[in-house]
DSSP file (Angstrom, degrees, kcal/mol; ACC not computed):
  #  RESIDUE AA STRUCTURE BP1 BP2  ACC     N-H-->O    O-->H-N    N-H-->O    O-->H-N    TCO  KAPPA ALPHA  PHI   PSI    X-CA   Y-CA   Z-CA
    1    1 A M              0   0    0      0, 0.0     2,-0.1     0, 0.0     0, 0.0   0.000 360.0 360.0 360.0 127.8 -127.3  -18.1  -55.3
    2    2 A P        -     0   0    0      0, 0.0     2,-0.6     0, 0.0     0, 0.0  -0.424 360.0-119.1 -73.7 147.2 -125.8  -16.7  -52.1
    3    3 A A        -     0   0    0     -2,-0.1     2,-0.5     2,-0.0     0, 0.0  -0.755  27.9-155.9 -87.2 120.3 -124.4  -13.3  -52.1
    4    4 A Y        -     0   0    0     -2,-0.6     2,-0.6     2,-0.0     3,-0.0  -0.830  11.4-134.6 -99.8 131.9 -120.8  -13.3  -51.2
    5    5 A N        -     0   0    0     -2,-0.5     6,-0.1     1,-0.1     5,-0.0  -0.740   8.0-158.1 -83.7 121.1 -119.1  -10.3  -49.8
    6    6 A T  S    S+     0   0    0     -2,-0.6    -1,-0.1     1,-0.2    -2,-0.0   0.597  87.7  58.7 -76.8  -8.9 -115.8   -9.7  -51.6
    7    7 A Y    >>  +     0   0    0      1,-0.1     3,-1.9     2,-0.0     4,-0.5  -0.786  66.7 179.4-118.0  85.7 -114.6   -7.6  -48.6
    8    8 A P  G >4 S+     0   0    0      0, 0.0     3,-0.9     0, 0.0     6,-0.2   0.764  74.9  66.6 -63.8 -24.9 -114.9  -10.0  -45.7
    9    9 A Q  G 34 S+     0   0    0      1,-0.2    15,-0.4     3,-0.0    -2,-0.0   0.692  99.4  53.8 -69.8 -14.5 -113.6   -7.5  -43.1
   10   10 A L  G <4 S+     0   0    0     -3,-1.9    -1,-0.2     1,-0.1    -4,-0.0   0.626  97.1  70.7 -90.7 -14.7 -116.7   -5.5  -43.7
   11   11 A N    X<  -     0   0    0     -3,-0.9     3,-1.1    -4,-0.5    -1,-0.1  -0.878  60.2-170.8-106.5 104.9 -119.1   -8.3  -43.0
   12   12 A P  T 3  S+     0   0    0      0, 0.0    -1,-0.1     0, 0.0    -3,-0.0   0.624  80.4  69.3 -71.0 -10.8 -119.1   -9.2  -39.2
   13   13 A Q  T 3  S+     0   0    0      2,-0.1     2,-0.4    -5,-0.0    -2,-0.0   0.741  79.3  88.5 -79.2 -22.0 -121.2  -12.4  -39.9
   14   14 A I    <   -     0   0    0     -3,-1.1     2,-0.1    -6,-0.2    -3,-0.0  -0.610  66.2-163.8 -78.8 132.1 -118.3  -14.1  -41.7
   15   15 A T    >   +     0   0    0     -2,-0.4     3,-1.5     1,-0.3     5,-0.1  -0.226  33.4  12.3-104.1-165.3 -116.1  -16.0  -39.3
   16   16 A A  T 3  S+     0   0    0      1,-0.3    -1,-0.3     2,-0.2     0, 0.0   0.004 113.0  25.7 -44.6 145.5 -112.7  -17.6  -39.5
   17   17 A P  T >  S+     0   0    0      0, 0.0     3,-1.0     0, 0.0    -1,-0.3  -0.981 124.7  52.2 -88.6   4.5 -110.4  -17.4  -41.4
   18   18 A Y  G X  S+     0   0    0     -3,-1.5     3,-1.6     1,-0.2    -2,-0.2   0.708  90.9  75.9 -76.2 -18.4 -111.6  -14.0  -42.4
   19   19 A N  G 3  S+     0   0    0      1,-0.3    -1,-0.2    -7,-0.0    -3,-0.1   0.462  76.4  78.9 -75.5   3.4 -111.9  -12.5  -38.9
   20   20 A T  G <  S+     0   0    0     -3,-1.0    -1,-0.3    -5,-0.1    -2,-0.1   0.590  72.9  97.2 -83.4  -9.8 -108.1  -12.1  -38.8
   21   21 A Y  S <  S-     0   0    0     -3,-1.6     2,-0.1     1,-0.1    -3,-0.0  -0.509  87.4-104.1 -75.4 146.7 -108.4   -9.0  -40.9
   22   22 A P        -     0   0    0      0, 0.0     2,-0.2     0, 0.0    -1,-0.1  -0.462  36.0-115.1 -69.9 143.8 -108.3   -5.7  -39.0
   23   23 A Q    >   -     0   0    0     -2,-0.1     3,-1.1     1,-0.1   -13,-0.1  -0.544  13.7-134.3 -76.9 143.8 -111.7   -4.0  -38.7
   24   24 A L  T 3  S+     0   0    0    -15,-0.4    -1,-0.1     1,-0.2   -14,-0.1   0.751 101.5  63.0 -71.1 -24.2 -112.0   -0.7  -40.4
   25   25 A N  T 3  S+     0   0    0      2,-0.1     2,-0.3     0, 0.0    -1,-0.2   0.552  78.9 103.6 -82.0  -3.8 -113.7    1.0  -37.5
   26   26 A Q  S <  S-     0   0    0     -3,-1.1     2,-0.4     1,-0.1     0, 0.0  -0.585  77.5-120.8 -75.2 138.0 -110.6    0.5  -35.3
   27   27 A Q        -     0   0    0     -2,-0.3     2,-0.4     1,-0.0    -2,-0.1  -0.630  18.8-137.3 -82.6 134.3 -108.7    3.7  -34.9
   28   28 A M        -     0   0    0     -2,-0.4     2,-0.5     1,-0.0    -1,-0.0  -0.727  24.6-113.4 -88.1 138.0 -105.1    3.7  -36.1
   29   29 A A        -     0   0    0     -2,-0.4    -1,-0.0     1,-0.0     0, 0.0  -0.596  28.8-156.1 -73.4 122.9 -102.6    5.4  -33.8
   30   30 A V        -     0   0    0     -2,-0.5     2,-0.1     0, 0.0    -1,-0.0  -0.896  17.0-127.4-101.6 119.9 -101.3    8.5  -35.5
   31   31 A P        -     0   0    0      0, 0.0     2,-0.2     0, 0.0     3,-0.0  -0.430  23.2-122.2 -68.5 138.8  -97.9    9.5  -34.1
   32   32 A L        -     0   0    0     -2,-0.1     2,-0.4     1,-0.1     0, 0.0  -0.503  32.0 -99.5 -76.9 148.3  -97.7   13.1  -33.1
   33   33 A Q        -     0   0    0     -2,-0.2    -1,-0.1     1,-0.0     3,-0.1  -0.548  39.9-139.9 -70.6 124.7  -95.1   15.3  -34.7
   34   34 A Q        -     0   0    0     -2,-0.4     3,-0.1     1,-0.1    -1,-0.0  -0.569  22.5-102.0 -83.8 147.7  -92.2   15.6  -32.4
   35   35 A P        -     0   0    0      0, 0.0    10,-0.1     0, 0.0    -1,-0.1  -0.322  47.0 -95.1 -63.1 152.8  -90.3   18.9  -32.0
   36   36 A Q  E     -A   44   0A   0      8,-1.0     8,-3.1     7,-0.1     2,-0.5  -0.417  35.1-153.0 -68.5 144.5  -87.1   19.2  -33.8
   37   37 A Q  E     -A   43   0A   0      6,-0.2     6,-0.2    -2,-0.1    -1,-0.0  -0.976  10.2-154.0-122.9 119.1  -84.0   18.4  -31.9
   38   38 A N    >   -     0   0    0      4,-2.1     3,-1.9    -2,-0.5     0, 0.0  -0.166  37.7 -85.6 -85.0-177.3  -80.8   20.0  -32.9
   39   39 A Q  T 3  S+     0   0    0      1,-0.3    -1,-0.1     2,-0.1    -2,-0.0   0.763 124.9  58.3 -63.1 -27.4  -77.2   18.8  -32.4
   40   40 A S  T 3  S-     0   0    0      2,-0.1    -1,-0.3     1,-0.1     3,-0.1   0.538 117.3-109.6 -81.4  -4.1  -76.9   20.2  -29.0
   41   41 A G  S <  S+     0   0    0     -3,-1.9     2,-0.3     1,-0.3    22,-0.1   0.411  73.8 136.0  92.8  -1.7  -79.9   18.2  -27.8
   42   42 A L        -     0   0    0     22,-0.1    -4,-2.1    20,-0.1     2,-0.4  -0.598  55.0-127.8 -79.0 138.3  -82.2   21.2  -27.4
   43   43 A M  E     -Ab  37  64A   0     20,-0.9    22,-3.2    -2,-0.3     2,-0.5  -0.712  22.4-145.2 -80.7 136.7  -85.8   20.9  -28.7
   44   44 A T  E     -Ab  36  65A   0     -8,-3.1    -8,-1.0    -2,-0.4     2,-0.4  -0.923  19.3-178.9-110.7 123.3  -86.6   23.7  -31.1
   45   45 A I  E     - b   0  66A   0     20,-2.9    22,-3.0    -2,-0.5     2,-0.5  -0.972  20.7-139.3-123.4 132.6  -90.2   25.0  -31.1
   46   46 A M  E     - b   0  67A   0     -2,-0.4     2,-0.3    20,-0.2    22,-0.2  -0.794  26.7-178.4 -89.4 130.0  -91.5   27.8  -33.3
   47   47 A V        -     0   0    0     20,-3.0    23,-0.3    -2,-0.5    22,-0.2  -0.886  26.9-148.8-125.8 158.9  -93.9   30.2  -31.5
   48   48 A G  S    S+     0   0    0     -2,-0.3     2,-0.3     1,-0.1    -1,-0.1   0.640  76.3  12.5-100.8 -18.2  -95.9   33.2  -32.7
   49   49 A S  S  > S-     0   0    0      1,-0.1     4,-1.6    21,-0.0    -1,-0.1  -0.950  73.0-107.0-152.5 168.7  -96.0   35.3  -29.6
   50   50 A E  H  > S+     0   0    0     -2,-0.3     4,-2.5     2,-0.2     5,-0.2   0.844 119.0  56.9 -69.0 -33.5  -94.5   35.8  -26.1
   51   51 A E  H  > S+     0   0    0      2,-0.2     4,-1.9     1,-0.2    -1,-0.2   0.908 105.3  50.5 -63.1 -41.7  -97.7   34.5  -24.6
   52   52 A E  H  > S+     0   0    0      1,-0.2     4,-0.6     2,-0.2    -1,-0.2   0.882 110.3  50.8 -63.9 -37.7  -97.4   31.3  -26.6
   53   53 A M  H >< S+     0   0    0     -4,-1.6     3,-1.0     1,-0.2    -2,-0.2   0.930 109.7  49.5 -63.7 -45.3  -93.9   30.9  -25.3
   54   54 A M  H 3< S+     0   0    0     -4,-2.5    -2,-0.2     1,-0.2    -1,-0.2   0.842 112.3  48.2 -64.5 -32.9  -95.0   31.4  -21.7
   55   55 A N  H 3< S+     0   0    0     -4,-1.9    -1,-0.2    -5,-0.2    -2,-0.2   0.527  83.0 111.3 -85.8  -6.1  -97.8   28.9  -22.1
   56   56 A Y    <<  -     0   0    0     -3,-1.0     2,-0.2    -4,-0.6    10,-0.0  -0.557  69.6-129.4 -72.6 124.2  -95.5   26.2  -23.7
   57   57 A P        -     0   0    0      0, 0.0     2,-0.4     0, 0.0    -2,-0.1  -0.519  20.5-162.0 -76.7 139.5  -95.1   23.3  -21.2
   58   58 A V        -     0   0    0     -2,-0.2     3,-0.1    25,-0.1    20,-0.1  -0.986  17.4-125.3-123.0 129.0  -91.6   22.1  -20.5
   59   59 A A    >   -     0   0    0     -2,-0.4     3,-1.5     1,-0.2    20,-0.3  -0.222  43.7 -77.4 -68.8 160.9  -90.9   18.7  -18.9
   60   60 A A  T 3  S+     0   0    0      1,-0.3    21,-0.2    21,-0.1    -1,-0.2  -0.361 116.0   9.6 -62.4 131.4  -88.8   18.4  -15.7
   61   61 A G  T 3  S+     0   0    0     19,-1.8     2,-0.3     1,-0.2    -1,-0.3   0.674 103.3 119.8  76.3  18.5  -85.1   18.7  -16.3
   62   62 A V    <   -     0   0    0     -3,-1.5    17,-1.6    18,-0.3     2,-0.4  -0.890  49.1-154.2-119.9 146.2  -85.5   19.8  -19.9
   63   63 A T  E     - C   0  78A   0     -2,-0.3   -20,-0.9    15,-0.2     2,-0.4  -0.978  14.9-165.2-117.0 134.0  -84.4   23.0  -21.8
   64   64 A V  E     -bC  43  77A   0     13,-3.2    13,-2.6    -2,-0.4     2,-0.7  -0.946  15.9-140.4-122.3 138.3  -86.4   24.1  -24.9
   65   65 A L  E     -bC  44  76A   0    -22,-3.2   -20,-2.9    -2,-0.4     2,-0.5  -0.886  21.2-169.4 -96.9 114.6  -85.4   26.6  -27.5
   66   66 A L  E     -bC  45  75A   0      9,-2.5     9,-2.9    -2,-0.7     2,-0.4  -0.923   5.8-166.6-108.4 126.5  -88.5   28.6  -28.5
   67   67 A I  E     -bC  46  74A   0    -22,-3.0   -20,-3.0    -2,-0.5     2,-0.4  -0.923  16.9-175.9-120.5 137.1  -88.1   30.9  -31.6
   68   68 A S  E  >> - C   0  73A   0      5,-2.6     5,-1.8    -2,-0.4     4,-1.1  -0.913   3.2-179.7-127.8 104.4  -90.3   33.7  -33.0
   69   69 A F  T  45S+     0   0    0     -2,-0.4    -1,-0.1   -22,-0.2   -21,-0.1   0.789  83.9  61.8 -71.9 -26.8  -89.0   35.0  -36.3
   70   70 A N  T  45S+     0   0    0    -23,-0.3    -1,-0.2     1,-0.2   -22,-0.1   0.904 113.4  34.0 -63.3 -41.1  -91.9   37.5  -36.3
   71   71 A L  T  45S-     0   0    0      2,-0.2    -1,-0.2    -3,-0.1    -2,-0.2   0.587 105.6-125.7 -90.6 -11.8  -90.7   39.1  -33.1
   72   72 A G  T  <5S+     0   0    0     -4,-1.1    21,-2.6     1,-0.3     2,-0.3   0.830  72.8 111.4  70.1  31.2  -87.0   38.6  -33.8
   73   73 A K  E   < -CD  68  92A   0     -5,-1.8    -5,-2.6    19,-0.2     2,-0.3  -0.891  46.6-166.2-131.8 160.1  -86.5   36.9  -30.5
   74   74 A F  E     -CD  67  91A   0     17,-2.2    17,-2.5    -2,-0.3     2,-0.3  -0.984  10.4-154.7-144.0 154.5  -85.7   33.5  -29.1
   75   75 A W  E     -CD  66  90A   0     -9,-2.9    -9,-2.5    -2,-0.3     2,-0.6  -0.921  13.7-145.8-127.6 146.7  -86.0   32.1  -25.6
   76   76 A L  E     -CD  65  89A   0     13,-2.1    13,-2.3    -2,-0.3     2,-0.5  -0.961  26.8-176.1-109.4 110.8  -84.4   29.3  -23.6
   77   77 A K  E     +C   64   0A   0    -13,-2.6   -13,-3.2    -2,-0.6     2,-0.3  -0.925  10.3 162.5-112.5 130.0  -87.1   28.0  -21.3
   78   78 A S  E     -C   63   0A   0     -2,-0.5     8,-2.9     8,-0.3     2,-0.3  -0.924  26.4-147.8-143.7 165.6  -86.2   25.3  -18.8
   79   79 A T  B     -E   85   0B   0    -17,-1.6   -20,-0.1    -2,-0.3   -18,-0.0  -0.945  28.4-110.3-130.4 154.5  -87.2   23.5  -15.7
   80   80 A S    >   -     0   0    0      4,-2.5     3,-2.0    -2,-0.3   -19,-1.8  -0.229  43.4 -94.4 -74.2 173.5  -85.2   22.0  -12.9
   81   81 A T  T 3  S+     0   0    0      1,-0.3   -21,-0.1   -21,-0.2    -1,-0.1   0.741 127.4  53.4 -64.8 -21.9  -85.0   18.2  -12.4
   82   82 A N  T 3  S-     0   0    0      2,-0.1    -1,-0.3   -22,-0.0   -22,-0.1   0.337 124.4-101.8 -95.1   8.7  -87.9   18.4   -9.9
   83   83 A G  S <  S+     0   0    0     -3,-2.0    -2,-0.1     1,-0.3   -25,-0.1   0.507  70.9 145.6  92.9   5.4  -90.1   20.3  -12.3
   84   84 A V        -     0   0    0      1,-0.1    -4,-2.5    -5,-0.0    -1,-0.3  -0.665  50.4-123.2 -79.0 122.1  -89.8   23.9  -11.0
   85   85 A P  B     -E   79   0B   0      0, 0.0    -6,-0.3     0, 0.0     2,-0.2  -0.393  22.1-144.3 -68.0 140.5  -89.9   26.3  -14.0
   86   86 A Q        -     0   0    0     -8,-2.9    -8,-0.3    -2,-0.1     3,-0.0  -0.614  32.9 -86.3 -96.8 161.4  -86.9   28.6  -14.4
   87   87 A Q        -     0   0    0     -2,-0.2    -1,-0.1   -10,-0.1   -11,-0.1  -0.520  52.7-112.7 -65.7 127.5  -87.1   32.2  -15.6
   88   88 A P        -     0   0    0      0, 0.0     2,-0.5     0, 0.0   -11,-0.2  -0.374  23.4-130.4 -64.6 140.5  -86.9   32.1  -19.4
   89   89 A R  E     -D   76   0A   0    -13,-2.3   -13,-2.1    -2,-0.1     2,-0.4  -0.811  23.0-149.4 -91.4 131.1  -83.7   33.6  -20.9
   90   90 A I  E     +D   75   0A   0     -2,-0.5     2,-0.3   -15,-0.2   -15,-0.2  -0.861  18.5 175.3-109.4 134.1  -84.6   36.1  -23.7
   91   91 A F  E     -D   74   0A   0    -17,-2.5   -17,-2.2    -2,-0.4     2,-0.3  -0.944  15.8-145.8-131.5 153.8  -82.3   36.8  -26.7
   92   92 A T  E     -D   73   0A   0     -2,-0.3     2,-0.6   -19,-0.2   -19,-0.2  -0.878  21.9-114.2-118.2 154.5  -82.8   39.0  -29.8
   93   93 A F        -     0   0    0    -21,-2.6     2,-0.5    -2,-0.3    -2,-0.0  -0.769  31.6-173.3 -84.7 123.3  -81.6   38.5  -33.4
   94   94 A D        -     0   0    0     -2,-0.6     2,-0.4     2,-0.0   -22,-0.0  -0.972  18.8-137.1-118.8 117.3  -79.1   41.1  -34.3
   95   95 A E        -     0   0    0     -2,-0.5     2,-0.5     1,-0.0    -2,-0.0  -0.568  15.5-155.8 -76.0 129.4  -78.1   41.1  -38.0
   96   96 A K        -     0   0    0     -2,-0.4     2,-0.3     3,-0.0     3,-0.0  -0.915   6.2-156.0-106.7 128.1  -74.4   41.6  -38.4
   97   97 A T        -     0   0    0     -2,-0.5     2,-0.1     1,-0.1     3,-0.0  -0.708  31.5 -91.7-100.8 155.8  -73.2   43.0  -41.8
   98   98 A A        -     0   0    0     -2,-0.3     2,-0.5     1,-0.1    -1,-0.1  -0.395  44.5-113.5 -64.6 138.6  -69.8   42.4  -43.2
   99   99 A V        -     0   0    0     -2,-0.1     2,-0.6     1,-0.1    -1,-0.1  -0.622  24.6-137.2 -77.9 124.1  -67.4   45.2  -42.2
  100  100 A Q        -     0   0    0     -2,-0.5     2,-0.5    -3,-0.0    -1,-0.1  -0.726  15.9-148.0 -82.4 118.7  -66.3   47.2  -45.3
  101  101 A Q        -     0   0    0     -2,-0.6     3,-0.0     3,-0.0    -1,-0.0  -0.768   8.4-139.4 -90.9 128.4  -62.6   47.9  -45.1
  102  102 A T        -     0   0    0     -2,-0.5     2,-0.1     1,-0.1    -1,-0.0  -0.641  30.2-101.7 -83.0 141.2  -61.6   51.2  -46.6
  103  103 A P        -     0   0    0      0, 0.0     2,-0.4     0, 0.0    -1,-0.1  -0.385  36.8-120.2 -64.2 138.0  -58.4   51.0  -48.6
  104  104 A Q        -     0   0    0     -2,-0.1     2,-0.3    -3,-0.0    -3,-0.0  -0.646  24.9-141.2 -82.0 130.7  -55.4   52.4  -46.6
  105  105 A T        -     0   0    0     -2,-0.4     2,-0.4     0, 0.0    -1,-0.0  -0.720  10.5-157.9 -95.0 143.1  -53.8   55.4  -48.3
  106  106 A V        -     0   0    0     -2,-0.3     2,-0.1     4,-0.0    -2,-0.0  -0.968  14.8-130.6-120.2 132.4  -50.0   55.8  -48.3
  107  107 A T     >  -     0   0    0     -2,-0.4     4,-2.1     1,-0.1     5,-0.2  -0.361  25.0-112.4 -76.6 162.6  -48.4   59.2  -48.7
  108  108 A R  H  > S+     0   0    0      1,-0.2     4,-2.4     2,-0.2     5,-0.2   0.868 118.2  54.3 -62.6 -37.0  -45.6   59.6  -51.2
  109  109 A E  H  > S+     0   0    0      2,-0.2     4,-2.3     1,-0.2    -1,-0.2   0.910 107.8  48.9 -65.1 -42.5  -43.1   60.2  -48.4
  110  110 A E  H  > S+     0   0    0      1,-0.2     4,-2.3     2,-0.2    -2,-0.2   0.898 112.0  50.0 -62.7 -40.3  -44.1   56.9  -46.7
  111  111 A F  H  X S+     0   0    0     -4,-2.1     4,-2.5     2,-0.2    -2,-0.2   0.928 111.4  47.1 -64.6 -45.6  -43.7   55.1  -50.0
  112  112 A E  H  X S+     0   0    0     -4,-2.4     4,-2.3     2,-0.2    -2,-0.2   0.885 111.9  51.5 -64.6 -38.9  -40.2   56.6  -50.7
  113  113 A S  H  X S+     0   0    0     -4,-2.3     4,-1.9     2,-0.2    -1,-0.2   0.931 112.7  44.6 -64.0 -45.7  -39.1   55.8  -47.1
  114  114 A L  H  X S+     0   0    0     -4,-2.3     4,-2.2     1,-0.2    -2,-0.2   0.895 112.4  52.6 -64.7 -40.2  -40.2   52.2  -47.4
  115  115 A N  H  X S+     0   0    0     -4,-2.5     4,-2.2     1,-0.2    -2,-0.2   0.891 109.1  48.9 -64.1 -40.3  -38.6   51.9  -50.9
  116  116 A S  H  X S+     0   0    0     -4,-2.3     4,-2.2     2,-0.2    -1,-0.2   0.870 109.8  52.3 -69.0 -35.1  -35.3   53.2  -49.6
  117  117 A K  H  X S+     0   0    0     -4,-1.9     4,-2.4     2,-0.2    -2,-0.2   0.904 110.3  48.2 -65.3 -40.7  -35.3   50.7  -46.7
  118  118 A I  H  X S+     0   0    0     -4,-2.2     4,-2.4     2,-0.2    -2,-0.2   0.917 111.5  49.9 -65.2 -42.9  -36.0   47.8  -49.1
  119  119 A D  H  X S+     0   0    0     -4,-2.2     4,-2.0     1,-0.2    -2,-0.2   0.898 111.1  49.7 -62.0 -40.6  -33.1   49.0  -51.3
  120  120 A K  H  X S+     0   0    0     -4,-2.2     4,-2.1     2,-0.2    -2,-0.2   0.920 111.3  48.3 -64.9 -44.9  -30.8   49.3  -48.3
  121  121 A L  H  X S+     0   0    0     -4,-2.4     4,-1.9     1,-0.2     6,-0.2   0.899 111.2  50.7 -62.6 -41.5  -31.7   45.7  -47.1
  122  122 A L  H  X>S+     0   0    0     -4,-2.4     5,-2.9     1,-0.2     4,-0.5   0.881 109.6  50.6 -64.0 -38.1  -31.2   44.3  -50.6
  123  123 A A  H ><5S+     0   0    0     -4,-2.0     3,-0.6     3,-0.2    -1,-0.2   0.896 109.9  50.1 -67.5 -39.3  -27.8   45.9  -50.9
  124  124 A E  H 3<5S+     0   0    0     -4,-2.1    -2,-0.2     1,-0.2    -1,-0.2   0.859 111.7  48.1 -65.9 -35.4  -26.7   44.5  -47.5
  125  125 A L  H 3<5S-     0   0    0     -4,-1.9    -1,-0.2    -5,-0.2    -2,-0.2   0.526 117.1-113.8 -83.1  -5.3  -27.8   41.0  -48.5
  126  126 A G  T <<5S+     0   0    0     -3,-0.6    -3,-0.2    -4,-0.5    -2,-0.1   0.693  71.8 135.7  81.6  18.6  -26.0   41.3  -51.8
  127  127 A G      < -     0   0    0     -5,-2.9    -1,-0.2    -6,-0.2     2,-0.1  -0.188  62.4 -69.5 -88.5-175.1  -29.1   41.3  -53.8
  128  128 A S        -     0   0    0      1,-0.1    -1,-0.2    -3,-0.1    -3,-0.1  -0.463  27.6-147.6 -76.4 146.2  -30.2   43.4  -56.7
  129  129 A D        -     0   0    0      2,-0.3    -1,-0.1    -2,-0.1     3,-0.1   0.304  52.0-101.1 -95.6   8.6  -31.1   47.0  -56.2
  130  130 A G  S    S+     0   0    0      1,-0.3     2,-0.4   -11,-0.0    -2,-0.1   0.353  91.1 113.1  91.5  -6.2  -33.7   46.9  -58.9
  131  131 A K              0   0    0      1,-0.1    -2,-0.3     0, 0.0    -1,-0.3  -0.838 360.0 360.0-102.0 136.9  -31.4   48.6  -61.5
  132  132 A Q              0   0    0     -2,-0.4    -1,-0.1    -3,-0.1    -2,-0.0   0.371 360.0 360.0-128.5 360.0  -30.3   46.6  -64.5
């Protein structure tokens, strides 16, 4: 009884119609992970150091946003359309906290003055003076 290979793609001696299967030893193309592209069209790259930022290649006519959260900095690195690198622009992260507004204090005299102005305006308009 002949031995039949149940996986014909592994046996190179078997011919058509089995040779239409892909061979396992062929390398499959694995797509490289592309950098993130935000809404403004800038590619965003995370880097760990300033040296890594300086060594990051930038294509001609492209601007790349390189961010290092460890250093609290980000860079805009770009090249001209003919491929000449431009000086990277350096920015730092500055945390802004909400401004605490202190309650405004009013003196008794200011309050009485404002109250009398309101009473006078109400009397001129024919409104109530607040007394019933």
